[in-house]
VODREN-716479 format. One record per residue (C-alpha): residue number from 1; x, y, z. Coordinates in pm, 1 decimal. Layout:
<recs>
REC   bati          u          v          w
REC    NUM          X          Y          Z
...
</recs>
This chain:
<recs>
REC   bati          u          v          w
REC      1    16669.8    19721.2     4619.0
REC      2    16972.9    19912.0     4492.6
REC      3    17166.7    20107.1     4755.8
REC      4    17254.1    20461.0     4651.3
REC      5    17528.8    20682.4     4791.9
REC      6    17388.0    21022.6     4879.3
REC      7    17570.0    21338.7     4774.6
REC      8    17459.0    21616.1     5007.7
REC      9    17378.2    21947.5     4838.9
REC     10    17303.3    22291.7     4976.3
REC     11    17096.8    22455.0     4702.9
REC     12    17034.5    22777.0     4894.8
REC     13    16678.6    22696.8     4998.1
REC     14    16538.4    22864.1     5306.9
REC     15    16290.2    22764.3     5574.7
REC     16    15955.8    22921.1     5670.0
REC     17    16060.1    22888.3     6032.0
REC     18    16356.3    23117.1     5970.6
REC     19    16248.5    23374.2     5712.5
REC     20    15964.9    23517.1     5921.6
REC     21    15680.3    23326.6     5756.0
REC     22    15637.4    23112.9     6069.4
REC     23    15930.7    23224.8     6281.4
REC     24    16285.9    23352.7     6271.8
REC     25    16489.9    23120.8     6494.7
REC     26    16410.4    22781.0     6342.4
REC     27    16288.7    22475.0     6529.0
REC     28    16431.5    22470.0     6879.8
REC     29    16651.4    22162.8     6815.9
REC     30    16796.7    22279.8     6482.2
REC     31    17145.6    22390.1     6389.5
REC     32    17181.4    22301.8     6022.9
REC     33    17558.1    22348.7     6023.5
REC     34    17599.0    22056.0     6263.7
REC     35    17509.3    21796.0     6001.3
REC     36    17620.4    21962.2     5678.2
REC     37    17948.0    21844.7     5516.4
REC     38    18205.9    22118.7     5476.2
REC     39    18187.2    22106.9     5096.3
REC     40    17816.7    22201.5     5098.5
REC     41    17812.6    22575.3     5041.1
REC     42    17527.8    22746.7     4854.4
REC     43    17766.0    22978.9     4670.8
REC     44    17908.4    22673.9     4493.2
REC     45    17728.8    22542.0     4188.0
REC     46    17534.6    22220.7     4222.9
REC     47    17774.4    22055.8     3979.1
REC     48    18073.2    22158.0     4193.1
REC     49    17909.4    22025.8     4510.2
REC     50    17838.9    21694.5     4337.4
REC     51    18198.9    21664.2     4219.0
REC     52    18332.5    21747.4     4564.8
REC     53    18083.8    21508.2     4722.6
REC     54    18199.1    21222.7     4499.3
REC     55    18561.8    21299.9     4588.0
REC     56    18471.3    21318.0     4958.9
REC     57    18310.3    20973.7     4957.6
REC     58    18587.5    20826.6     4745.1
REC     59    18848.0    20941.2     4999.7
REC     60    18649.6    20773.4     5277.9
REC     61    18582.0    20454.1     5083.7
REC     62    18808.2    20430.1     4777.0
REC     63    18612.8    20137.5     4630.9
REC     64    18287.9    20333.7     4642.7
REC     65    18194.8    20426.7     4286.1
REC     66    17824.7    20494.9     4331.0
REC     67    17559.4    20485.4     4210.7
REC     68    17479.6    20831.8     4343.1
REC     69    17173.4    21038.5     4420.0
REC     70    17171.8    21411.4     4489.3
REC     71    17054.1    21473.6     4845.9
REC     72    16894.4    21815.4     4891.8
REC     73    16938.2    21812.3     5268.6
REC     74    16993.6    22168.1     5387.0
REC     75    16691.2    22346.8     5530.4
REC     76    16366.4    22282.4     5337.4
REC     77    16436.2    22129.5     4998.1
REC     78    16101.8    22220.8     4840.5
REC     79    16080.6    22573.4     4981.7
REC     80    16097.0    22772.0     4658.0
REC     81    15883.6    22844.3     4354.8
REC     82    15849.1    22553.4     4114.7
REC     83    16067.2    22709.8     3839.1
REC     84    16352.2    22741.7     4090.4
REC     85    16307.1    22385.5     4210.5
REC     86    16298.5    22258.3     3854.2
REC     87    16621.8    22441.8     3767.6
REC     88    16813.1    22307.5     4067.6
REC     89    16682.6    21952.0     4064.2
REC     90    16746.8    21915.6     3694.3
REC     91    17095.5    22063.0     3730.4
REC     92    17170.3    21774.0     3965.5
REC     93    17012.2    21515.8     3737.6
REC     94    17218.0    21645.2     3446.3
REC     95    17536.3    21515.2     3612.4
REC     96    17628.8    21185.6     3444.0
REC     97    17689.3    21005.3     3775.6
REC     98    17363.9    21112.8     3943.1
REC     99    17070.7    20875.4     3904.0
REC    100    16810.2    21040.4     4121.1
REC    101    16709.2    21279.0     4397.5
REC    102    16642.5    21259.3     4769.5
REC    103    16472.9    21576.3     4891.2
REC    104    16458.1    21661.7     5259.8
REC    105    16177.2    21900.0     5346.2
REC    106    15896.7    21992.9     5582.7
REC    107    15542.0    21859.2     5546.5
REC    108    15409.3    22214.1     5511.1
REC    109    15644.4    22293.7     5220.1
REC    110    15481.8    22079.9     4950.4
REC    111    15175.0    22142.7     4738.6
REC    112    15000.8    21958.5     4457.8
REC    113    15192.5    22142.8     4185.4
REC    114    15530.1    22045.9     4329.3
REC    115    15422.4    21688.6     4397.3
REC    116    15287.8    21649.8     4043.6
REC    117    15621.6    21766.6     3903.0
REC    118    15816.2    21526.4     4125.9
REC    119    15584.2    21243.3     4024.9
REC    120    15679.1    21307.8     3662.5
REC    121    16049.2    21299.6     3752.3
REC    122    15993.1    20976.2     3942.1
REC    123    15880.5    20803.8     3623.2
REC    124    16237.4    20825.1     3491.1
REC    125    16459.2    20868.3     3801.3
REC    126    16486.7    20752.6     4158.9
REC    127    16303.1    21014.6     4366.8
REC    128    16236.4    21012.8     4741.3
REC    129    16094.7    21288.8     4960.5
REC    130    16211.1    21278.1     5322.6
REC    131    15982.0    21461.4     5559.4
REC    132    16091.4    21601.3     5892.2
REC    133    15827.5    21436.8     6109.0
REC    134    16027.4    21474.3     6433.2
REC    135    15726.6    21386.6     6654.4
REC    136    15375.2    21249.7     6610.7
REC    137    15241.2    21459.3     6899.1
REC    138    15102.7    21808.4     6851.8
REC    139    15202.2    21910.8     7204.9
REC    140    15566.4    21829.3     7123.3
REC    141    15557.7    21994.5     6781.9
REC    142    15427.2    22308.7     6947.5
REC    143    15686.7    22290.7     7223.0
REC    144    15978.5    22272.8     6978.2
REC    145    15832.2    22550.0     6762.3
REC    146    15779.2    22330.6     6459.8
REC    147    15502.7    22544.8     6311.0
REC    148    15273.3    22265.1     6188.0
REC    149    15075.3    21982.7     6341.3
REC    150    15082.8    21606.9     6289.7
REC    151    14778.5    21621.7     6060.2
REC    152    14995.4    21821.9     5820.2
REC    153    15250.0    21537.9     5819.7
REC    154    14981.2    21276.4     5754.6
REC    155    14840.8    21479.2     5463.6
REC    156    15183.0    21536.0     5302.7
REC    157    15282.7    21169.4     5330.1
REC    158    14952.0    21045.8     5190.4
REC    159    14955.0    21290.1     4897.0
REC    160    15313.8    21192.3     4818.4
REC    161    15242.6    20820.2     4823.2
REC    162    14927.8    20861.2     4614.9
REC    163    15149.1    20989.2     4333.0
REC    164    15383.6    20692.9     4349.4
REC    165    15673.1    20892.7     4499.5
REC    166    15890.8    20716.5     4756.5
REC    167    15847.4    20867.7     5098.3
REC    168    16073.9    20873.9     5402.7
REC    169    16073.6    21047.4     5737.5
REC    170    16288.7    21163.5     6029.3
REC    171    16187.0    21104.6     6390.4
REC    172    16363.3    21232.8     6703.1
REC    173    16355.3    21007.0     7008.6
REC    174    16387.0    21173.7     7348.7
REC    175    16223.4    21510.5     7291.5
REC    176    16121.4    21682.7     7616.5
REC    177    15783.0    21575.6     7748.8
REC    178    15770.2    21238.9     7572.2
REC    179    15778.0    20913.4     7767.1
REC    180    15911.9    20579.5     7649.2
REC    181    15552.8    20467.0     7592.9
REC    182    15488.1    20779.3     7384.5
REC    183    15786.9    20701.9     7164.3
REC    184    15688.4    20339.3     7116.8
REC    185    15335.7    20444.7     7026.2
REC    186    15488.7    20649.9     6744.3
REC    187    15600.7    20324.9     6581.5
REC    188    15235.4    20223.6     6559.7
REC    189    15129.2    20566.1     6431.0
REC    190    15395.2    20574.3     6159.8
REC    191    15319.6    20216.6     6060.1
REC    192    14973.5    20337.3     5960.9
REC    193    15125.3    20578.9     5707.6
REC    194    15241.6    20486.5     5354.8
REC    195    15608.8    20556.1     5422.1
REC    196    15893.8    20350.8     5279.0
REC    197    16180.1    20448.2     5507.0
REC    198    16253.6    20607.7     5841.9
REC    199    16554.3    20766.4     6009.6
REC    200    16566.2    20762.7     6388.5
REC    201    16765.2    21024.7     6575.4
REC    202    16829.6    21042.9     6946.8
REC    203    16789.6    21396.3     7080.5
REC    204    17116.2    21589.5     7064.1
REC    205    17120.6    21936.1     7216.6
REC    206    17328.4    22155.8     6990.6
REC    207    17517.3    22479.6     7031.7
REC    208    17366.2    22756.2     6824.0
REC    209    17013.9    22619.7     6856.4
REC    210    16734.2    22772.0     7068.4
REC    211    16719.4    22447.2     7266.0
REC    212    17091.4    22463.4     7328.5
REC    213    17064.6    22817.6     7459.8
REC    214    16772.1    22721.0     7683.8
REC    215    16955.3    22412.4     7811.6
REC    216    17248.9    22622.8     7927.0
REC    217    17010.9    22841.6     8128.6
REC    218    16771.2    22571.4     8250.9
REC    219    16919.3    22219.7     8225.4
REC    220    16656.3    22097.7     8472.5
REC    221    16393.0    22132.2     8199.9
REC    222    16546.8    21851.3     7997.7
REC    223    16535.4    21477.2     8054.5
REC    224    16851.0    21288.2     8132.5
REC    225    17008.3    21155.2     7813.1
REC    226    16956.2    20792.4     7723.6
REC    227    17217.7    20553.2     7850.4
REC    228    17355.7    20358.6     7556.0
REC    229    17199.2    20027.5     7657.3
REC    230    16868.1    20201.4     7728.5
REC    231    16862.7    20354.0     7381.6
REC    232    16943.8    20020.7     7218.0
REC    233    16655.9    19855.2     7404.9
REC    234    16419.8    20135.2     7302.8
REC    235    16513.6    20109.1     6936.3
REC    236    16484.9    19730.1     6938.2
REC    237    16131.3    19753.1     7073.7
REC    238    16046.6    20039.7     6837.2
REC    239    16173.6    19835.3     6542.8
REC    240    15968.2    19534.2     6651.3
REC    241    15651.9    19744.1     6653.0
REC    242    15721.7    19920.5     6323.2
REC    243    15563.2    19781.7     6006.5
REC    244    15807.1    19525.4     5871.6
REC    245    15842.4    19672.1     5520.9
REC    246    15954.0    20014.2     5648.1
REC    247    16332.6    20036.0     5611.4
REC    248    16510.6    20200.2     5905.0
REC    249    16791.8    20384.1     5730.5
REC    250    16952.4    20524.4     6043.7
REC    251    16925.7    20445.5     6413.5
REC    252    17120.8    20738.7     6558.6
REC    253    17246.3    21083.3     6468.5
REC    254    17604.9    21192.8     6504.5
REC    255    17742.1    21547.1     6500.0
REC    256    18096.0    21680.6     6549.2
REC    257    18174.7    21717.6     6922.5
REC    258    18221.1    22094.0     6893.0
REC    259    17848.3    22134.0     6827.1
REC    260    17734.9    21955.2     7142.2
REC    261    17630.0    22175.6     7432.1
REC    262    17705.3    21902.4     7685.6
REC    263    17973.6    21656.0     7566.7
REC    264    17884.7    21434.9     7864.4
REC    265    17567.0    21343.9     7676.7
REC    266    17776.5    21163.0     7412.9
REC    267    17824.9    20785.6     7430.1
REC    268    18166.5    20629.4     7474.3
REC    269    18301.1    20277.7     7511.1
REC    270    18468.8    20173.1     7832.0
REC    271    18808.5    20248.5     7675.1
REC    272    18703.6    20605.4     7591.0
REC    273    18635.9    20558.5     7219.7
REC    274    18328.8    20737.3     7087.6
REC    275    18037.2    20509.9     7001.9
REC    276    17966.1    20524.3     6629.2
REC    277    17643.4    20455.5     6436.4
REC    278    17800.9    20127.7     6321.6
REC    279    17851.4    20027.4     6684.8
REC    280    17481.6    20091.5     6752.5
REC    281    17383.3    19880.7     6452.5
REC    282    17600.1    19591.0     6572.4
REC    283    17448.4    19611.7     6919.7
REC    284    17098.3    19608.5     6773.4
REC    285    17178.1    19304.5     6565.5
REC    286    17323.8    19105.2     6851.7
REC    287    17111.3    19243.9     7133.7
REC    288    17228.5    19454.1     7424.5
REC    289    17527.6    19241.7     7529.7
REC    290    17759.0    19517.3     7637.9
REC    291    17985.3    19757.2     7460.0
REC    292    18289.2    19546.0     7376.1
</recs>
């Protein structure tokens, strides 16, 4: 399968958990600014963001020349009327170096009309919808203020797959109230769904999020962070239980240190260097043999 470089775009979409439809503060773990590249600003045109995104990736990896897909990452990428979605998606597809779309959204922000439109686009372009699953447990979804239940996730994934649209998901490991056994059981639950890809994220408690504010007042409410070796073991077992054709696109999340409420929760090598996602991948591939 061809590997695409994603160009993150902020198209100015909102979120029902922020505009008052479901809530006003967002999910308790969320601070969108923590994982948005600096060039992603909604006042910029989509074309400008794509050009700056290509330049950004070229500076990091000069030999990287694509192919590219436009990644509608910020907030809920289907949370607008269909004419607005059509205008912004097709503006991205009009760029000569963009071959498709990856759309990050919530399971409660799709309907049949939008899915039918995306199915038509998928006949001629690479299209994937990435759903914020976050947890498979209703008690956790309620606790973090998600605003929908797991049945909503199952319905959205199934309706997406029925139309032949690629489907991915995000899952957070380490949310309060979930045991190791709970997290491993999620591998079985997600394996029963017609998803193509999955991103795993360890819980990071972020400044500017409701969870971050609560953590500063009541740190005793939150589990101790995973030790690095513990997390690697968890992910190895999770991966072994996950359906073999589901591609794990990411094992960890990483945000700039200034967004972390408690920097002590970050992982570091013995020599003080920060542990990177690539380090985690190497440890997973060789087993938990130490940090090097």
